[in-house]
N, C-alpha and C positions, 0 to 999 in steps of 0.2 A: 455254323460258328460256334464252337462247342463254347459253355460254359465257362468252360476256364480261359480260353483268348476272351471273350467280354469282360471276363473278370482283374486279366494281366488288360487288356487295352486302357479300363475303366480308372484301374487302377494308376496306369499310366496318364494319361489321362488330368488323374488328380495331383499324382505330382509334378505333372509339368506345368499345369496352375497355376498350385501354387508358388513353385519361384518366380515366372512368373508375373503373380502380384508383388513379390518380397523386390522381386527387382524396381517394377518401376515405385512400388514403397522406397527404396534405397534411393533411385534418382530422384526422385519429386524432395527427401528432404535435401539431398545435396544439391540443391540447385543454390545459387550464391542471391534471386533475389527472392527465394523463400524466404532466407535465414533475415535477412535485412529487412523483411515483410511483421516475419517475426518478432522481431527486436526493437523495430519500430513500436509496435504493439505492445510490447514489453515497455520500453523506454517510453510511451503514452502513456502506460496503466500506474509506472512508478510514479510519474512528472503530471499525475491526478489526485493519486494520494500523499507525495512531499506537496504540492498543490493546501491541500484540506488541510494536512499537518500545523503547515507555517502559518492558517487560514484560525485552524482552532488555539493556537499555542498565541497566534497576537490577540484573540480577542481574553483568553487568559489572562495575558501577562496586561488588557488593560485593566481589566474586571481590579484585577490587582490593585493598580496602582490605583485606580477607583478608593478601592478600600482598603489603600494603604495611607491614602488621600483625605478620606474621613474620618482615621482612627488618628492621625496624629493632629487635623485636627481638633477632634475630643479632647486629646491630651491638652493641649496648649489650653484648651479654655477650663480644662484641671487645674494645671497649673497654674494660671491665673488667675483665680478663684485660690488655689490655697499662699498665694506671694499677696493677692489681696488680704488677708488673713493674719498670714505672719504680719503686713506692713502695720495694722488696724491692729492688733494685740501690742504691735514692740509700743505706740504711741499712746 
């Protein structure tokens, strides 16, 4: 075989192999089960992320609630002191 024919056959085989590979990739992507698997993976990742966000927000709200209760208790004690001071001053 002359080198020109070898070169042509090599180019032809590479072209056919590339087309076959592209065809296989397209078939794998178009399978319904594959889309469902990818969608399930994405959904499970999203669910996991949402669960983490909910947990973090719950902890933050609990901490804020505790902080508000402490601040309200302090303010109530200060108001009681002011009321007692005013009552003593009037008598």
